[in-house]
N, C-alpha and C positions, 0 to 999 in steps of 0.2 A: 308617416315615416318620421323617425326621430332625427333631429338635427345633429350632424356630426360636429364634435368639438374639435376646433382647429388648434393645434399647438402653436403658440405665439413664437416659439423658437425656430420654427421652420424657415422663417425669412432671415435668419441670422447666420452668416457664414462661419462665425466662430462662436462656439458654445463650450464652456467649461463646466464641470460638475464638481461640487464641493460638499462635504458633510458639514452640518452645523456642529459647532464645538460647544461644549457645555459653557465655556467661558465667554461665548458670544452673547450670552444672556445678561441682562442687567438685574437690578434689585426688584424690578417689577415682573420678572420671570419670562420676559420675551426678549427676542434678539434686539440688542441696542441699536439705536438709529445710526451709529457710525459704521456698523458692520456692512450694510449693503454698499456703502461708498468704497470700502476696501475690496468688496467683491467686484465692483465696477472696475477698479484698478487692475485686479488680477485678470479680468477678461480683456481689458484694454491692452495690457502687456502681451497677453497671448495673441491678440489680434495683430499687434505690431510685429511680433516675432514671426507669425505665419505669413505676413505680407512681405517679409524680408526688409522692412523699413529700417530695423536696427542696423543691419549690416551695411546697407546703402548709406545711411546717414552718418554712422560713426566714421566711415571712410572719408567723408567730406567735412567733418567737423560740425555737422548739423545733428540736431536731436529734437525729440518731442518735449514740450514743456506744457504742463497742465495750466490752463488759464481759469477754468471754472468747472464746477460740477453741480448738477441738480439731482435731487432724488425725490420721487413721489412714493410715499409709503402706502401701499394698497391693503395689506393684510399683516396681522401679527404673525411672527414665526416663533416656534417653540422647539426646543430640543426634545427628542431626536427628530431630525429631518435631513433631507438632502436637497440642495438647490442646484439648479442649472442657470448659468448666467450667460446671456447672449450679448454679442458686440457686433455692431455694424456701423458703417459711415453713411450718414444721410446727406452730407453736404461737404464740399471742398471749396474753400475760398482761396484768396490770393496767398495768404500766409497761415491759414488755420483750417481746421476741419471740425465738424460736429460728429461725434460718435454717440449712437443711441445704445442704451443698455436695457435689459429686462432680466428680472430675477424670478424664476419659476420654482415654486415649492412642489416637490414630489408628494409630500404628505397631503397637502391641500389640493393638489392638482389644479393650481391656479397661480396667476401672477401675484407675487407678493410686493414687488417694487419695480419701478422703471425710472429712467432718467437719461440725462445727457451729460457728455463731457465735451468741453471745447479744448482742443489741443492745438498749440501753436508750434510751427516749425521754427526752431530757434538756432541761430548761428552762434555757437558758444565762443568762437574767436572774436567776433565783432560785438558780442553781447547784445544782440538785438534779433527781433523776428526777421524771417526771410521768406521769400517765395517758396511755395510747395514745388519741389523739383518735378519735372515731367515724369521722370522714371519712378518716382514715389507715387504719383497720381496713377500711373499705369499699373503699378504693383497692387494698389488698392482696388482698382477696377477689375484686375484679373482675379483677385481673391473674392470680390463681390459678385463677379460674373455679370456685371452691368456697368454702364456709364454712370458716373456720379456727377451730378450737376454742380455748377459753380455757385458759390455763395458770395455775399458781400462782406468781406473781412479784410 
């Protein structure tokens, strides 16, 4: 019996789909290394919007701020193609969260990139990080359909 290929996006509560643009390619004819990081951003924003974090945080003067991003490039991408980008939270700490991303190529039927983003909950009035509010944590867990473990941050 043949092994069934599992779609790595099945475990991501938020997935967006984007076409590759001709201008995403660089002089070497493949998608430039900066592009997947922009795709991570688009998926991250979609996740935060779907979790209602934006509405909750803006009402309280809080908001997300990106602390770091990593990207592992697994395969070259070439125009034309369409990619799906997944976003999920793997850990929630005291004042930050770790979001995981995956970029899946329809043409290659494979993961082209993956990585993480560290997002800090920031109090824009006090100009400093602040604790992740319980209602935000609950909104994330509702979207994820699971309890998200605490981290050390």
